[in-house]
C-alpha positions, 0 to 999 in steps of 0.5 A, spaced: 643 361 318 647 358 324 644 358 331 646 363 336 650 361 342 647 358 348 649 358 355 644 353 357 642 346 355 635 348 356 634 354 361 638 356 368 632 354 372 632 347 369 639 346 368 640 348 375 635 343 378 638 337 373 645 338 375 646 342 382 639 340 384 641 332 383 648 333 387 645 337 392 639 332 393 644 327 394 648 330 399 642 332 403 640 325 403 647 323 406 647 328 411 640 327 414 642 319 413 648 320 418 644 324 423 639 319 423 644 314 424 644 311 417 651 308 416 654 302 412 650 298 407 644 302 404 638 301 408 632 298 404 628 305 403 635 308 400 635 301 395 628 302 393 628 310 392 635 310 389 637 303 386 630 301 384 627 308 383 632 311 379 638 307 377 634 301 374 628 305 372 633 310 368 636 304 364 629 302 362 628 309 359 631 307 353 625 304 351 622 311 349 628 313 345 628 306 341 624 300 342 617 304 343 618 308 337 617 304 331 620 309 326 627 309 330 627 301 330 626 301 322 631 306 321 636 302 324 634 295 325 641 292 326 642 297 332 636 295 335 636 288 334 644 287 334 645 291 341 641 286 345 644 280 342 651 282 342 650 284 349 647 278 351 652 273 347 658 277 350 655 277 357 654 269 357 661 268 355 664 272 360 659 269 365 662 262 363 669 264 364 666 265 371 661 269 375 667 274 378 669 275 371 662 277 369 661 282 374 668 285 373 667 286 366 660 289 367 663 294 373 668 297 368 663 297 362 659 301 367 664 306 370 666 307 362 658 309 361 658 313 367 664 317 365 662 318 358 655 321 360 658 326 364 663 328 358 657 328 354 653 333 358 659 337 358 660 336 350 653 338 349 654 345 353 660 346 348 656 345 342 650 349 344 655 355 346 659 354 339 665 353 342 672 351 338 674 344 338 680 346 342 675 348 348 671 342 347 677 338 347 680 341 354 673 341 357 672 333 355 679 332 358 677 336 365 671 332 365 675 325 364 680 328 370 674 329 374 671 323 374 677 318 373 681 321 378 677 318 384 676 312 380 684 311 380 684 313 387 679 308 389 683 302 385 689 304 389 686 304 396 682 297 395 679 294 399 674 300 400 667 299 405 663 299 398 664 296 391 661 298 384 656 291 383 659 286 388 665 285 392 672 285 389 669 287 382 675 292 381 682 289 380 686 291 386 694 292 387 695 299 384 700 303 388 698 308 393 702 313 389 698 312 383 692 314 387 695 320 390 698 322 383 691 321 380 688 326 385 694 331 384 692 331 376 685 331 378 685 338 382 690 341 377 686 340 371 680 343 374 684 349 377 687 350 370 680 350 367 677 355 372 682 359 371 681 359 363 674 361 364 676 367 369 681 369 363 676 368 358 670 372 362 675 378 363 676 378 355 669 379 354 667 371 353 660 370 357 662 365 363 660 358 362 655 358 368 652 351 366 658 348 365 661 350 372 654 347 375 655 341 371 663 340 373 661 342 380 656 337 381 660 332 378 666 333 383 661 333 389 658 326 387 665 323 384 670 325 389 665 326 395 662 319 393 668 315 392 674 319 396 670 322 402 665 316 402 666 311 407 660 306 406 655 303 401 650 308 403 653 314 401 656 312 395 650 309 392 646 315 393 651 320 390 653 315 385 646 314 382 643 321 383 647 325 378 647 319 373 640 317 373 635 323 375 638 328 369 638 322 364 630 321 366 629 328 365 632 329 359 629 323 356 622 325 358 624 332 354 626 328 348 619 324 349 615 330 349 618 332 343 618 325 339 610 325 341 609 332 338 611 328 332 606 322 333 612 318 333 610 313 339 603 311 336 598 308 341 604 308 346 604 316 346 599 316 351 604 314 356 608 321 354 601 325 353 599 323 360 605 326 363 610 324 368 606 319 372 605 315 366 611 316 363 615 314 370 610 309 372 611 304 366 619 305 368 618 303 375 613 297 374 619 294 369 624 296 374 620 292 380 619 286 375 626 286 374 628 286 381 623 281 383 626 276 378 633 278 380 631 277 388 627 271 386 632 267 381 639 270 384 640 274 390 635 272 395 636 278 399 629 282 400 624 278 402 620 283 405 619 286 398 619 281 393 617 275 398 621 269 400 620 265 393 627 264 392 629 259 387 636 256 387 639 255 380 645 251 378 651 254 375 649 252 368 642 256 369 645 262 372 650 263 366 644 264 362 639 267 367 644 273 370 646 275 363 639 275 361 637 279 367 642 284 366 640 285 359 636 291 360 642 294 363 648 292 358 643 294 352 642 301 355 650 301 355 651 299 348 645 304 345 647 310 349 653 310 345 649 311 338 643 314 340 645 321 342 650 323 337 646 329 333 650 327 327 647 321 326 640 322 329 637 327 325 631 331 328 635 330 335 636 337 337 629 339 334 626 334 339 629 337 345 627 344 343 634 346 340 632 348 333 
């Protein structure tokens, strides 16, 4: 017997908190920051909370999906071992060309990853609602337009007072009309999608409130964080919050389901102990990673990591930078495989969907 259509990924309160709540938090933080005179580069507290505590920590959450789970590693050993090896090899090759080329490549891979996460959420809603393939495809197109419209506009208005990873990591030279055209398409497809939902609702199809919350949250953070934002603080907060917080909650939900199957062995205590232990491990790993970044590469935050800055040669940096970015690049690779229900038996059950 097939599952009945579902309007939510989990429930109305949880979905609202994950998506609308994340977007609302980011907007409120930016507004409060403005009122307090925060402008320009993200201040230390914002970096600690949103970059280290959300962005870097959510990258390490991949451990719970793959590497903390012996059965998952044994099920696909080539993927578990190959993802970091391939990511490291390609990163070393890119950095050997030039550091600028490495950061440019990483920036575009990151953009792809961020966009694919939003289209993935939308696809999950469609699958849960048992939508037909035509609806699923149009939902995906609209989410691509919602995210990439502002990104194309960004490329047509370089330089901006913020960047993805490092200054000049995006390729400039796109004419301004291309950015304007991208936003016209962006708004037209969103309006078309909204009109179709209203027409479907008038024919008796339940209105997809969950999808609407996701689309609205995505628009607020991508259009607001890129087109309307005029400093690094606003971009960082809005870019990171919607991406990292729902992922962490999703991973915790998955980990609870996997632990119920005794999948983590002794490491299951980290899940059984609840959010503090689950997140505490990720936060400790994120802090350790950023300590190494600051000590070996950046030398920017002595108040947090101390003043033990080591000046490495270019040759060493060609190995060290790809190694330090390995959690991130591995996360990018694995996320393209480990959340597809067709190739991951039991995924739905662990998320409470069976």
